[in-house]
N, C-alpha and C positions, 0 to 999 in steps of 0.2 A: 631143209626145204622138203617138201611134202612128196608123197610118192605120184609118179607119173604113170598113167596108163599102160600097161605091159604090151598093148597092142601098137604102139608108135614104133617107127623104124628109128634106129639109133646108128648114126654115122659118126666114128671116131676119126678125127683128121689130126695129122701130124707132119710138120715139115722140120728141116734142119733148125735145131733151136739156136744157132748162132748167125742166121742169114736172114735179115730182114726181106730181101728180095725173094725168098722162097715163101716167107709167110705173108706177105702183103697180098700176092694173089690168091692165096687159099683165103683171106678173109671175104673177097668177093665171090669165091666159089661156095662158101658156106652160107652167105647172103643169100646166094641163087636159091640152093637147096632149101632153107627154109622158108623162103618166099613161094617156091613153086610145089612145096610138098608139106601141107599144113600140119600133118601127122608126123613130121619128122623132127628128130631130137638131135643135136650135134654137138660133141664134146670135143675140144681141142685140146691137147696134150702139147705143153710147150714148157719151156723152162724160164725161170725168173727174168733173164735178160731181155726176152721179148714180150713177156706178160703184159707190161703196161703199153707198150707200142699197140699190141693186138687189141686190147680194150679201147685205146685211142681211136685206132682206125675204124673199128666198128661203131663208136660214138659220133664219129663223122656223118653217119647217116642222119636223114630227119628224124628227130624224135619221136614222132608217130610211128614211123617205118621200124626203129630199133625196138621201142616199146612193144610192137605187134609180135615179136618172136623172141623177145629177151628171155621169157621163161624157158625157151626150148633149146637156148644155148648156152654151154658151160664152157668157160675158158679156164682150164686148170694148169697152174705152174705145178709140175710134178717133181722139179729138180732143184729149184731153189736157184740162185745167183752163182753159187760156188760149184761149178761142174767144169770139167776138163772137156773143151769141145773137140780136143783131139783123141779122145777116147770114148768108147760106147756110153750112150746116156743110159746108166744102170737103172734109172728109176722107171724107165719104159714098160719093160716086161711086167714087173709087179702091178704098176698103175694100170695095164690094160687087162691083167688078170683080175684085179679088182672089179674093173668095169663088167667084165665077163661073167662074172658071178654076181653082179648087181649088187655088191656090197657098197656102202658108204666111201666116199674118197674125199679127202681134204686137198684143197688148194693151199700150196705152201705161201703164196703172197697175200691172198686175200684172208686166208685161214676159215674160209667158209667151207663147209661138208656139204656134199651132194650126195642124197640118197635117192632110192626108188627107181632108179635108172633101169629100164630093159637092158637086156643083152645087146651088146653091139651086132648089128646086123650088116654092117659095110665099114671097113677101114681104109681111108686114103692116106697113103703115106709115101711123102716125098722121097724119090728115089736117092737123093743126096743124103739122106737120114738112114739109109738101110744099114751103114756100117756103124750107126750110132745106136742101134735098138737091139 
């Protein structure tokens, strides 16, 4: 993926990776951010268990609506499916550090690499995942 203008606001979101009830409302929040702020970029850090559910939830939107912000939305599986949800999500800190340094990062589910993102300006992290990161 090509470079994105560095003057964009970059919001990173993360919810407990084994709880759909924490992630589904986050999808609505992400859509609201992208619709209300045309210069915003959103990166969702998740794990393989919920990666396809999050993509599916976002694709329930009308196609024109989804396509309007798809280039500014990045759903990244940072842990794969083999993680212990009772232990801290060890992949979070390195993934966030990679985003903070604007280095390329690869989604483990799609195998797509995202590069050229500006440093995150805001992180929205589910309180329930605080022990996970």
